[in-house]
C-alpha positions in Angstrom: 0.0 0.0 0.0 1.2 3.5 -0.8 -0.2 7.0 -0.6 0.7 9.2 -3.6 0.5 13.0 -3.9 -1.1 13.8 -7.3 0.2 17.0 -8.8 -1.2 16.8 -12.3 -4.1 15.1 -14.0 -6.3 15.3 -11.0 -9.5 15.0 -13.1 -8.4 11.5 -13.9 -10.0 10.7 -10.5 -13.2 12.6 -11.2 -15.4 9.5 -10.8 -14.1 8.9 -7.3 -14.2 12.6 -6.4 -17.9 12.7 -7.4 -18.7 10.0 -4.8 -18.0 12.6 -2.1 -19.1 15.8 -3.9 -21.6 15.0 -6.7 -21.4 18.4 -8.5 -18.4 18.8 -10.7 -18.5 22.6 -10.6 -18.2 22.5 -6.8 -15.1 20.2 -7.2 -13.7 22.6 -9.7 -13.7 25.3 -6.9 -11.0 23.5 -4.9 -9.4 20.8 -7.0 -6.5 22.7 -8.5 -5.7 24.8 -5.4 -5.8 21.7 -3.2 -3.3 18.9 -2.6 -4.7 15.6 -3.8 -3.7 12.3 -2.3 -4.5 8.8 -3.6 -4.3 5.6 -1.6 -3.2 2.7 -3.8 -3.4 -0.8 -2.6 -3.2 -3.0 -5.7 -5.3 -0.3 -7.4 -6.7 3.0 -6.2 -8.9 2.5 -3.2 -9.4 6.1 -1.9 -8.6 9.7 -2.6 -8.8 13.0 -0.8 -8.2 16.7 -1.4 -6.8 19.1 1.2 -6.7 22.9 1.0 -4.9 25.5 3.0 -7.5 27.9 4.4 -5.2 30.1 6.5 -2.1 30.0 8.7 -2.1 26.5 10.3 -5.6 25.8 9.1 -6.4 23.1 6.5 -9.6 21.7 5.2 -10.3 18.2 4.0 -12.5 19.1 1.0 -13.1 15.7 -0.5 -12.5 12.2 0.7 -13.9 9.1 -1.0 -13.3 5.4 -0.8 -14.3 3.0 -3.6 -17.7 1.6 -2.4 -16.7 -2.1 -2.4 -13.6 -1.2 -0.3 -15.4 1.0 2.3 -15.2 0.1 6.0 -11.7 -1.4 5.7 -9.8 1.5 7.2 -8.7 3.1 4.0 -10.4 6.4 4.7 -9.0 6.6 8.2 -5.5 5.8 6.9 -5.8 8.6 4.4 -7.0 11.1 7.1 -4.2 10.2 9.5 -1.6 10.4 6.7 -2.7 13.9 5.4 -2.9 15.2 8.9 0.8 14.5 9.2 1.7 16.1 5.9 1.5 19.7 7.1 4.0 20.5 9.9 2.3 23.9 10.4 -1.1 22.4 10.8 -3.0 23.4 14.0 -6.5 22.6 12.8 -7.9 20.3 10.1 -11.5 20.9 9.2 -13.9 18.7 7.3 -17.4 19.6 6.1 -20.1 17.1 5.5 -23.9 16.8 5.5 -26.0 15.8 8.4 -25.7 12.1 7.7 -25.1 9.9 10.8 -22.6 7.5 9.1 -20.5 10.4 7.8 -20.5 12.2 11.1 -19.6 8.9 12.9 -16.7 8.4 10.5 -15.2 11.8 11.2 -15.7 11.4 14.9 -13.9 8.1 14.8 -11.0 9.9 13.1 -10.7 12.4 16.0 -12.9 15.2 14.7 -15.5 16.9 16.8 -18.3 19.2 15.6 -17.2 22.8 15.2 -19.9 24.7 13.5 -22.6 24.7 10.8 -23.1 26.7 7.6 -26.8 27.2 7.2 -28.3 26.3 3.9 -24.9 25.5 2.3 -26.3 22.7 0.1 -29.4 24.7 -0.9 -27.4 27.8 -1.8 -24.4 26.2 -3.6 -25.8 23.2 -5.5 -28.0 23.3 -8.6 -30.0 20.4 -7.4 -31.2 18.8 -4.1 -28.5 16.7 -2.5 -29.4 13.5 -0.6 -27.2 11.4 1.6 -28.4 8.4 3.7 -31.9 9.2 2.4 -31.7 12.6 4.0 -31.9 15.9 2.1 -28.9 17.9 2.9 -29.4 21.5 3.9 -26.7 22.7 6.3 -23.0 21.9 6.1 -21.7 20.5 9.3 -18.0 21.3 10.0 -15.9 19.1 12.1 -12.4 20.0 13.4 -9.4 17.9 14.4 -6.3 19.3 16.1 -3.2 18.3 14.3 
């Protein structure tokens, strides 16, 4: 298993990126300014994109694991790896919808709820977004100290 930093050709992983953020125009807002990491274990199993949001502040903008390889620790390995990639990191944020399995995943990775952005999904997406059968409205931000 290895984790690779992808510096060019990031759109090659668009299908996987769309699992975590289903609108390509939203992905385009952060993909090129972010660092992309791919976890390869006899083939790509997971990816994530991390952006620098300020001094010592980073955000996990996108993280996805190939569906048939979920719940095997790949997502957690990726989170732990990227958290260690930034020596100046004081806080790592992650935003997600109000979906219990997603919130549980982040909490199991050491994140705790920080704040909410009201109507984020309503105001920023061109269609209704559903996750876990729940219509997403607010973005829930979680934070992990690095």
